[in-house]
C-alpha positions in Angstrom: -24.7 -17.7 35.9 -22.3 -15.9 38.4 -19.1 -15.1 37.4 -16.2 -16.6 39.5 -12.8 -14.6 39.3 -9.1 -15.1 40.6 -5.8 -16.5 39.5 -5.7 -14.0 36.6 -2.7 -14.2 34.6 -0.5 -11.1 34.7 1.1 -9.8 31.4 4.0 -11.4 30.7 3.4 -15.1 32.9 3.2 -16.9 30.0 6.6 -16.4 29.3 8.8 -19.6 29.5 11.1 -19.1 33.0 14.6 -20.4 32.5 15.8 -23.2 34.9 16.8 -21.7 37.8 19.1 -24.4 39.5 19.5 -25.4 43.3 21.8 -27.3 45.4 21.0 -29.4 48.1 23.3 -31.1 50.4 23.2 -34.7 52.1 26.5 -35.2 53.9 28.6 -36.3 50.6 25.8 -36.0 48.2 24.8 -33.1 46.2 21.1 -33.3 44.4 20.5 -30.5 41.4 16.8 -29.4 41.0 15.4 -26.9 38.7 12.5 -24.5 40.4 10.4 -26.5 37.6 11.4 -29.9 39.0 10.1 -28.6 42.7 6.9 -27.1 41.2 5.8 -30.0 39.7 6.8 -32.3 43.1 4.5 -29.6 44.9 1.6 -30.2 42.5 1.6 -34.2 42.9 0.6 -33.4 46.4 -1.7 -30.9 48.0 -5.3 -29.3 47.4 -7.5 -28.5 44.5 -11.1 -27.0 44.8 -13.8 -27.0 42.5 -16.7 -24.6 42.5 -20.1 -24.8 40.8 -22.7 -22.2 40.6 -26.1 -23.1 39.9 -24.9 -26.6 39.3 -22.3 -26.3 36.2 -18.8 -26.2 37.0 -17.1 -22.7 37.2 -13.2 -23.0 38.0 -10.6 -25.5 39.6 -8.1 -23.8 41.8 -4.9 -25.2 43.7 -4.7 -24.1 47.4 -1.1 -23.7 48.5 -1.6 -20.7 51.0 -4.8 -19.4 52.9 -7.5 -18.6 50.6 -10.5 -16.4 51.0 -13.6 -16.7 49.1 -16.2 -13.9 48.7 -18.2 -11.6 46.6 -15.7 -8.6 46.9 -12.4 -9.3 44.6 -10.5 -6.5 46.9 -11.2 -8.5 49.9 -10.8 -12.0 48.4 -8.7 -14.2 46.7 -11.8 -15.9 44.7 -14.4 -13.7 43.6 -18.1 -15.5 43.3 -20.2 -12.9 42.0 -23.1 -14.4 43.2 -25.7 -12.6 45.6 -26.0 -15.3 48.5 -22.2 -15.1 48.8 -21.2 -12.3 51.4 -18.5 -9.8 50.4 -15.9 -11.7 52.7 -17.7 -15.3 52.9 -15.3 -17.6 54.0 -11.6 -18.9 54.6 -9.7 -21.9 53.7 -6.5 -21.7 55.5 -3.5 -24.3 57.1 -3.0 -25.6 60.4 -0.5 -28.1 60.9 -0.8 -30.1 58.5 -4.2 -30.3 58.0 -6.7 -27.7 56.3 -9.5 -26.1 57.6 -12.6 -23.6 56.5 -13.9 -20.7 58.5 -16.9 -18.6 57.9 -16.0 -15.0 58.3 -19.5 -14.3 59.8 -21.6 -14.5 56.4 -25.3 -13.2 55.9 -26.3 -16.8 54.9 -23.7 -19.2 56.7 -21.2 -21.8 55.3 -21.9 -25.4 55.8 -20.0 -28.6 55.2 -21.8 -31.8 54.2 -25.2 -29.6 54.9 -24.0 -28.6 58.3 -23.8 -24.8 59.1 -19.7 -24.5 60.7 -18.1 -21.5 62.4 -14.7 -23.3 61.7 -14.1 -26.6 60.7 -11.1 -29.1 59.2 -11.5 -30.1 55.6 -11.4 -33.9 54.8 -11.2 -35.0 50.9 -14.3 -34.9 48.8 -16.2 -32.8 51.5 -18.6 -30.5 50.1 -18.8 -26.9 51.3 -22.0 -24.8 50.4 -21.8 -20.7 50.6 -25.3 -20.5 51.6 -28.1 -23.2 52.5 -29.6 -23.0 48.9 -26.9 -25.1 47.9 -26.8 -22.5 44.8 -22.6 -22.1 45.3 -20.8 -25.3 46.2 -17.4 -26.2 46.3 -15.6 -29.7 46.3 -13.0 -29.7 48.3 -10.0 -32.8 47.2 -6.7 -33.7 48.2 -4.3 -34.2 45.4 -1.4 -37.6 45.7 0.0 -38.0 48.9 
């Protein structure tokens, strides 16, 4: 089975952060929120991807910014060590309030729900395959709402 890399914790990341308070003013009302409150609220909605290699779930990721996927860890945010995956295979990105996936001229193509794409808007539960054989599959999910 291939290896999937990305989002490795850095030394010291496990440490508990002291709450940082932010004041948000609405006319005469001041609301205090900690960074943790803001992060928990962000986690309630957003996007996830689950990556499967050879029918085995490898890893899940929260997608919050443009995310590059491929075999070369130096060029990508998520590295999938399978020969069918190009060094810089595809990119998931945001445009307005929508999420898209773009094939980066990969050798074996990017497919959404079985159709080869160059640039495609993603919807909840779309199935993305890297290469037509389906060895590497990515399931896109919209969280909360």
